[in-house]
C-alpha positions as CSV (number, residue, x, y, z in Angstrom):
1,M,49.6,118.1,132.8
2,L,52.7,117.4,135.2
3,V,51.9,116.0,138.4
4,C,55.6,116.2,139.4
5,G,58.1,118.8,138.4
6,I,62.3,117.9,137.6
7,G,64.1,118.1,140.5
8,M,67.1,120.5,141.0
9,G,70.4,120.2,142.7
10,T,70.4,116.3,142.9
11,T,74.1,114.6,142.2
12,H,72.3,111.6,141.0
13,A,72.1,110.9,137.6
14,S,68.9,109.4,136.6
15,D,69.5,105.6,136.8
16,N,66.8,102.7,136.1
17,V,64.5,101.7,139.0
18,L,63.4,98.2,139.4
19,L,61.5,97.4,142.2
20,I,60.5,93.6,143.0
21,L,58.0,93.1,145.5
22,A,57.2,90.1,147.3
23,D,53.6,89.3,148.7
24,D,53.3,88.4,152.5
25,L,56.9,87.2,152.6
26,G,58.3,87.4,156.3
27,W,61.2,89.1,157.7
28,A,63.1,85.5,158.8
29,D,61.7,83.8,155.4
30,L,65.3,84.3,153.4
31,G,68.7,82.8,154.2
32,C,70.3,86.2,154.1
33,Y,67.9,86.7,156.9
34,G,69.0,83.7,158.7
35,N,66.3,81.2,157.8
36,P,67.5,77.8,158.3
37,W,65.2,75.7,156.0
38,F,64.4,77.8,152.8
39,E,66.7,78.2,150.1
40,T,66.9,81.7,148.5
41,P,70.4,81.5,146.8
42,H,69.9,84.5,144.4
43,L,68.2,86.9,146.8
44,D,70.9,86.0,149.0
45,R,73.3,86.9,146.3
46,L,71.5,90.5,145.6
47,A,72.1,91.1,149.6
48,S,75.9,90.3,149.5
49,Q,76.1,92.7,146.2
50,G,74.3,96.0,148.0
51,V,72.8,96.7,151.6
52,Q,70.5,94.7,153.5
53,F,68.2,96.3,155.9
54,T,67.3,95.0,159.6
55,Q,64.7,97.3,160.0
56,A,62.7,97.9,157.2
57,Y,58.8,98.1,157.7
58,S,55.8,97.8,155.4
59,A,53.6,100.8,155.2
60,A,50.5,98.4,156.8
61,P,50.2,94.9,157.6
62,I,48.1,93.8,154.9
63,C,48.0,94.1,150.9
64,S,46.3,96.8,149.4
65,A,46.9,99.1,152.5
66,S,50.7,98.5,151.9
67,R,50.7,98.9,148.4
68,A,48.7,102.0,148.2
69,S,51.2,103.6,150.8
70,L,54.1,102.7,148.9
71,L,52.8,104.3,145.5
72,T,51.8,107.3,147.1
73,G,54.5,107.8,150.1
74,K,51.6,108.6,152.1
75,S,50.4,106.6,155.5
76,T,47.5,104.8,155.4
77,A,46.2,107.1,158.1
78,R,46.4,110.1,155.6
79,L,45.1,108.1,152.5
80,G,42.1,106.5,154.4
81,F,43.2,103.0,152.9
82,E,44.1,100.9,155.7
83,F,42.4,97.4,154.4
84,V,42.2,95.4,151.7
85,T,39.8,96.2,148.8
86,K,36.6,94.2,148.0
87,D,34.2,94.1,145.1
88,R,31.5,96.2,146.8
89,A,31.2,99.1,149.2
90,G,30.3,98.4,152.9
91,Y,31.4,97.4,156.2
92,Q,32.9,94.7,157.9
93,P,30.5,91.8,158.5
94,V,31.8,90.9,162.1
95,V,29.5,92.3,164.6
96,T,32.0,93.6,167.7
97,P,32.4,96.4,170.1
98,L,33.4,98.9,167.3
99,R,32.8,99.3,164.0
100,A,35.7,99.6,161.3
101,P,35.2,102.6,158.8
102,P,33.8,101.7,155.2
103,F,36.0,99.5,153.2
104,T,38.2,102.0,150.5
105,L,37.9,100.4,147.3
106,D,40.1,102.2,144.7
107,L,43.2,104.3,144.8
108,P,41.7,107.5,144.3
109,L,43.0,109.0,140.9
110,R,43.9,112.0,142.3
111,E,46.6,110.7,144.6
112,V,50.2,110.9,142.6
113,T,51.8,107.7,142.4
114,V,55.4,107.2,142.2
115,A,54.9,105.9,138.6
116,E,53.2,109.2,137.5
117,C,56.2,110.9,139.2
118,L,58.7,109.3,137.1
119,R,56.9,109.0,134.1
120,D,56.6,112.9,134.1
121,A,60.4,113.1,134.7
122,G,61.2,111.2,131.5
123,Y,60.3,107.5,132.6
124,E,59.4,104.5,130.9
125,T,56.9,102.9,133.2
126,A,55.7,99.6,133.5
127,F,54.0,97.4,135.8
128,F,53.4,93.4,135.8
129,G,52.0,91.2,138.7
130,K,49.3,91.7,141.5
131,W,48.0,95.1,141.7
132,H,45.1,95.1,144.2
133,L,44.3,98.8,144.3
134,N,41.1,98.8,142.6
135,R,37.7,96.9,143.7
136,H,37.7,93.5,142.0
137,H,37.0,93.8,138.2
138,E,35.1,90.7,136.8
139,R,37.6,88.3,138.8
140,Y,39.3,88.0,142.2
141,L,42.0,90.4,141.7
142,G,41.0,91.6,138.7
143,W,42.1,95.1,137.1
144,S,39.4,97.8,136.7
145,P,40.2,99.6,133.8
146,T,39.2,103.0,135.6
147,H,41.6,102.1,138.5
148,G,44.4,99.9,137.3
149,P,47.9,100.2,136.6
150,A,47.5,101.8,133.3
151,K,45.5,104.9,135.0
152,Q,48.4,105.3,137.4
153,G,51.3,106.2,135.8
154,F,52.1,103.0,134.3
155,Q,52.8,103.1,130.7
156,V,53.2,99.6,130.2
157,A,50.9,97.1,132.1
158,E,50.0,93.4,131.6
159,E,47.8,91.3,133.8
160,D,48.9,87.8,134.4
161,F,49.0,85.4,137.6
162,G,51.8,83.4,136.1
163,C,52.5,80.0,137.4
164,H,51.1,81.2,140.9
165,P,48.7,78.4,142.5
166,Y,45.8,81.1,141.9
167,S,46.2,80.2,138.3
168,Y,45.3,76.4,138.6
169,Y,44.5,76.1,142.5
170,S,40.6,76.2,141.6
171,D,40.7,73.1,139.6
172,H,41.5,70.3,141.7
173,A,42.5,68.1,138.8
174,K,45.6,70.3,137.8
175,R,46.8,70.5,141.6
176,G,48.8,67.2,140.8
177,W,52.5,67.1,140.5
178,V,53.6,68.7,137.0
179,E,56.1,66.3,134.7
180,I,59.4,68.5,135.1
181,P,63.0,67.6,135.9
182,D,65.1,67.6,139.0
183,G,66.3,71.2,139.2
184,E,64.0,73.0,137.1
185,F,60.8,74.8,137.7
186,P,57.9,75.8,135.7
187,V,57.8,78.8,133.3
188,D,56.4,81.6,134.9
189,S,54.7,84.0,132.2
190,M,54.4,87.1,134.2
191,T,58.0,86.9,134.6
192,R,58.5,86.2,131.1
193,R,56.7,89.2,130.2
194,A,58.7,91.5,133.0
195,I,61.9,90.0,131.4
196,G,60.6,91.2,127.5
197,F,60.1,94.5,128.8
198,L,63.9,94.5,130.1
199,K,65.2,93.3,126.9
200,K,63.8,95.5,124.8
201,P,65.4,98.8,123.4
202,H,64.9,101.7,125.7
203,A,65.4,105.3,124.9
204,G,65.5,106.7,128.3
205,P,65.7,105.5,132.3
206,F,62.7,102.8,132.8
207,F,61.1,102.4,136.1
208,L,59.7,98.6,136.4
209,M,57.8,97.4,139.0
210,V,57.0,93.5,139.3
211,S,54.7,92.6,141.9
212,H,54.8,88.9,142.7
213,F,52.2,86.9,143.8
214,Y,54.3,84.5,145.6
215,V,54.1,83.9,149.0
216,H,50.6,84.8,149.2
217,T,47.8,81.8,149.8
218,P,47.3,79.1,148.4
219,V,50.5,77.4,149.6
220,H,51.0,74.7,147.4
221,T,53.9,73.5,145.1
222,R,53.3,71.1,142.0
223,V,57.2,70.5,141.7
224,K,57.7,67.5,143.5
225,W,61.8,67.5,143.8
226,L,61.6,70.7,145.3
227,Y,59.0,69.9,147.8
228,D,60.8,66.7,148.5
229,R,64.2,68.8,149.0
230,C,62.2,71.5,151.0
231,L,60.2,68.3,153.3
232,A,64.0,67.1,154.2
233,K,65.0,70.3,155.8
234,I,62.5,70.7,157.9
235,P,62.8,68.7,161.2
236,E,60.5,65.5,161.1
237,D,58.8,66.6,164.6
238,H,57.6,70.0,163.1
239,P,54.0,70.3,163.7
240,R,53.1,71.9,160.2
241,R,56.2,70.3,158.4
242,E,54.2,69.3,155.2
243,A,52.4,72.6,155.0
244,L,56.2,74.3,155.5
245,A,57.6,72.2,152.8
246,N,55.1,73.7,150.4
247,Y,55.7,77.0,151.6
248,G,59.8,76.5,151.3
249,A,58.9,75.5,147.8
250,M,57.1,78.9,147.1
251,V,59.9,80.6,148.8
252,A,62.5,78.9,146.7
253,T,60.2,79.3,143.3
254,L,59.8,83.3,144.2
255,D,63.8,83.3,144.5
256,H,64.4,81.5,141.3
257,H,61.9,83.9,139.3
258,V,63.8,86.8,141.1
259,G,67.2,85.3,139.9
260,E,65.8,85.0,135.9
261,L,64.8,88.5,136.2
262,L,68.1,89.8,137.7
263,A,70.0,87.8,135.0
264,A,67.9,89.5,132.3
265,L,68.9,92.7,134.0
266,D,72.3,91.8,133.6
267,S,72.0,90.4,130.1
268,S,70.5,93.7,129.2
269,G,73.4,95.8,130.0
270,H,71.1,97.8,132.1
271,A,72.7,96.4,135.6
272,G,75.2,99.0,135.9
273,S,72.8,101.6,135.7
274,T,69.9,100.4,137.8
275,L,69.1,100.6,141.2
276,V,67.4,97.4,142.4
277,V,65.0,96.9,145.3
278,F,63.5,94.2,146.7
279,T,60.8,93.8,149.6
280,S,57.8,92.1,150.8
281,D,54.2,94.3,150.7
282,N,53.9,93.1,154.9
283,G,54.5,90.2,157.4
284,G,53.9,86.5,157.0
285,H,51.2,84.5,157.3
286,P,51.2,83.0,160.6
287,E,50.4,79.7,159.5
288,Y,53.5,79.3,157.4
289,A,56.4,82.3,157.7
290,G,56.0,81.9,161.4
291,N,58.0,85.2,161.7
292,A,60.0,83.7,164.8
293,P,62.0,85.6,166.5
294,L,59.4,88.4,165.9
295,R,55.7,88.5,167.4
296,G,52.6,88.7,165.5
297,S,52.2,88.5,161.6
298,K,50.3,89.9,158.5
299,W,47.1,91.4,160.0
300,N,48.3,92.6,163.1
301,L,51.0,96.0,164.0
302,Y,53.4,93.5,166.1
303,E,56.7,93.5,164.9
304,G,56.1,90.4,162.4
305,G,53.4,91.9,160.8
306,I,55.4,94.7,159.4
307,R,58.9,94.2,159.5
308,V,60.0,93.1,156.1
309,P,62.9,92.0,154.0
310,L,64.5,95.1,152.0
311,L,67.1,94.7,150.0
312,A,68.9,97.5,147.8
313,R,71.7,97.3,145.2
314,W,72.8,100.0,143.1
315,P,76.3,99.4,141.4
316,G,78.8,102.2,142.3
317,K,76.8,104.1,145.1
318,T,75.8,100.9,147.2
319,P,78.6,99.3,149.1
320,P,78.3,95.5,148.8
321,G,77.9,93.2,151.5
322,E,76.8,96.0,153.7
323,T,74.0,95.7,156.6
324,S,72.2,98.8,157.8
325,A,70.0,99.1,160.9
326,A,68.4,102.5,159.6
327,M,64.5,102.4,159.9
328,V,63.1,102.6,156.7
329,S,59.3,102.2,155.6
330,G,57.2,101.8,152.6
331,T,56.5,105.1,152.4
332,D,60.3,106.2,151.7
333,L,60.7,104.2,148.3
334,F,58.2,107.2,146.5
335,P,60.6,109.9,147.6
336,T,64.1,107.6,147.3
337,F,63.0,107.2,143.6
338,A,62.0,110.6,142.9
339,E,65.5,111.3,144.3
340,V,67.2,108.8,141.9
341,G,65.2,109.9,138.9
342,K,65.9,113.7,139.7
343,A,62.4,114.5,139.8
344,S,60.5,116.6,142.3
345,P,57.6,114.7,144.4
346,P,54.4,116.1,145.8
347,G,54.9,118.2,149.0
348,D,52.3,116.2,151.1
349,L,54.3,113.0,151.4
350,D,54.8,110.8,154.9
351,G,58.0,109.3,153.3
352,Q,61.8,110.6,153.0
353,S,64.4,109.9,150.7
354,V,66.7,107.3,152.2
355,V,69.4,107.2,149.4
356,P,71.9,108.8,151.5
357,V,71.3,105.5,153.7
358,F,72.1,103.4,150.1
359,V,75.2,105.3,149.7
360,D,76.3,104.7,153.1
361,P,74.4,102.5,155.2
362,E,76.0,103.6,158.3
363,T,74.4,107.5,157.5
364,L,71.9,108.5,160.2
365,I,68.8,110.1,159.3
366,Q,66.2,112.2,161.0
367,P,63.2,110.2,160.7
368,K,60.0,111.7,160.4
369,P,56.8,110.3,162.7
370,V,56.6,106.7,161.4
371,V,52.6,105.9,162.3
372,W,50.8,102.4,161.4
373,H,47.2,102.6,161.7
374,F,45.0,99.6,161.6
375,P,41.3,100.6,162.3
376,Y,40.0,97.1,161.4
377,Y,39.0,93.7,162.5
378,H,40.5,90.0,161.4
379,P,39.5,87.5,160.1
380,E,36.4,88.4,159.1
381,K,34.4,85.3,159.1
382,R,35.4,83.7,162.1
383,F,36.4,86.4,164.5
384,A,35.1,84.8,167.7
385,K,36.3,81.3,166.8
386,V,40.2,82.1,166.4
387,P,42.3,82.4,169.6
388,R,42.5,85.9,171.1
389,A,46.5,85.8,172.0
390,I,49.0,87.0,169.8
391,G,52.1,84.8,170.2
392,I,55.3,83.7,168.5
393,D,55.5,81.2,165.9
394,D,52.3,79.6,167.0
395,G,51.1,78.7,163.7
396,Y,47.6,80.1,163.5
397,T,45.7,83.1,162.8
398,S,44.7,85.3,166.0
399,Q,42.2,87.9,166.7
400,T,43.3,91.3,165.5
401,R,41.5,94.3,166.5
402,P,41.3,98.0,165.9
403,H,44.8,99.6,166.7
404,S,47.7,101.9,166.0
405,V,51.2,102.5,166.6
406,M,53.8,104.7,166.8
407,R,57.7,104.1,166.3
408,S,60.1,106.6,167.7
409,G,63.8,105.7,167.6
410,S,64.4,102.3,170.2
411,W,60.4,102.7,171.5
412,K,57.4,101.5,170.3
413,L,53.9,102.4,171.5
414,M,50.8,100.4,170.3
415,H,47.3,101.8,171.2
416,F,44.5,99.6,171.1
417,Y,40.9,101.4,170.6
418,E,38.3,98.8,172.2
419,D,39.7,99.4,175.5
420,G,42.1,102.6,175.4
421,R,44.9,100.4,176.4
422,D,48.6,101.4,175.4
423,E,51.4,98.9,175.2
424,L,55.1,100.0,175.0
425,Y,58.1,97.8,174.3
426,H,61.6,98.9,174.1
427,L,62.8,97.2,170.8
428,P,66.5,97.2,170.9
429,T,66.4,94.7,174.1
430,D,62.7,93.3,173.3
431,L,62.7,92.3,169.9
432,S,59.9,89.6,170.1
433,E,57.8,92.2,172.1
434,Q,57.5,90.3,175.5
435,T,58.1,92.7,178.0
436,E,55.2,95.4,178.3
437,R,56.4,98.6,179.7
438,S,53.5,101.2,179.9
439,Q,53.9,101.2,183.8
440,S,57.5,101.0,184.1
441,D,58.1,103.8,181.4
442,P,55.2,105.8,182.1
443,A,56.6,109.2,181.0
444,M,57.7,107.3,177.8
445,A,54.4,105.7,177.0
446,K,52.3,109.2,178.0
447,Q,54.7,111.1,175.4
448,L,54.3,108.8,172.6
449,R,50.6,108.3,173.3
450,T,50.3,112.1,172.7
451,D,52.4,112.1,169.8
452,L,50.4,109.4,168.0
453,D,47.5,110.9,168.8
454,H,48.5,114.2,167.0
455,V,49.8,112.7,164.2
456,L,46.5,111.0,163.5
457,K,44.4,113.9,163.9
458,L,47.0,115.7,161.7
459,R,46.9,113.1,158.7
460,G,42.6,113.2,159.6
461,A,42.6,109.4,160.1
462,R,39.4,107.3,160.2
463,M,38.5,106.1,163.4
464,P,36.6,103.0,164.3
465,V,33.4,104.2,166.0
466,P,30.8,102.0,168.6
467,H,29.0,99.3,166.6
468,P,25.3,99.8,166.3
469,D,24.6,96.1,166.5
470,W,26.8,95.5,169.4
471,Q,25.6,94.0,172.5
472,S,28.4,93.6,175.5
473,P,27.8,89.9,177.0
474,S,26.7,91.6,180.2
475,Q,23.8,93.3,178.4
């Protein structure tokens, strides 16, 4: 049965689509986004060959939720998939004033994914790397035989940690330096699998999703020349210098493997007919990425948790070396890829195609309401012991409490559920979200709050409720 029809009236050819997704890569981690320490020549080159977006957003501040929204084109509020998947059903173990909704364990099979849509439009679909959209099967991040990529529209799907620390870190004996010449990197088997797919014959267009485990924790490298090179770039008085050297090595390793993939695309003869999109699933980890000048990090909805790098190269269509300030969300990729593939996506998506912006970066499109919904707490196991304040590049994980956000034009409203508090920020003049303006601009705050409540209700968002075991300190 077709789940996604063939589109009519589009003027674009059915080009290939290569989506490269990084894990926990921060907005400011790449050289092309101004990072002074981390070397990313391949991604910088990709930026120079296409369009670099300065206001691109993930659909969620955390892995599973963001990936579910990207694949379905639906917001976390509509999906009811707002947190990370677990190995079993239940609630968060933390006792807090509110209780978050129960865990969502699997991306429901009834949801139409972009892979299913393009497959039914005649594409060959393939997935390599991190899935994280089903309950852990047999091991951490293990693919489910009932809800893995092969059940969500990917005709080719191969499970592999590659050379990420996930593949060796549990064995302390394997954490030492590997013997490798200066300038070389360990072979990444996951990248090799993706390259193998690129190089084989294709009867028609393909959609290839390469979902890297880099730069997710454990943050570690076994390549000494790379560690030393990164360490030398970081100021000696930086309090997290050694951690950042390991992190910089991971960023450089990610860049290297992206470079290998792009080189294989070139040698395959498909580069000229392939839209390449690179982005991250959420903002950076606060102990490594830092995310300055953005406030916050992965796990919360300040800009550091959701603003991400986004690069798009489409030969003959995207102008090279351009920058776009258009606001783009992870939910926009499904309808975008559907337009590229001349396919008709389902009508209940929260995203919209940004093909016009890819072609002309100065194009202004009327955005749908951009809403983020995170009704959970983080961290789950030591919530009361971490700092409450969420700052800028402070190097630690803070308390994240249930909240939702609406971005409308220049304005951003944040609503916190424990105390009903709203925060309002004007991003063009306050990128770091330091000046709260709900009192100075009450009309704007009221309007955005009304709009946020309306959208969340319309999408059937799951809400936190009073925790049955909570006792306030005054009791």
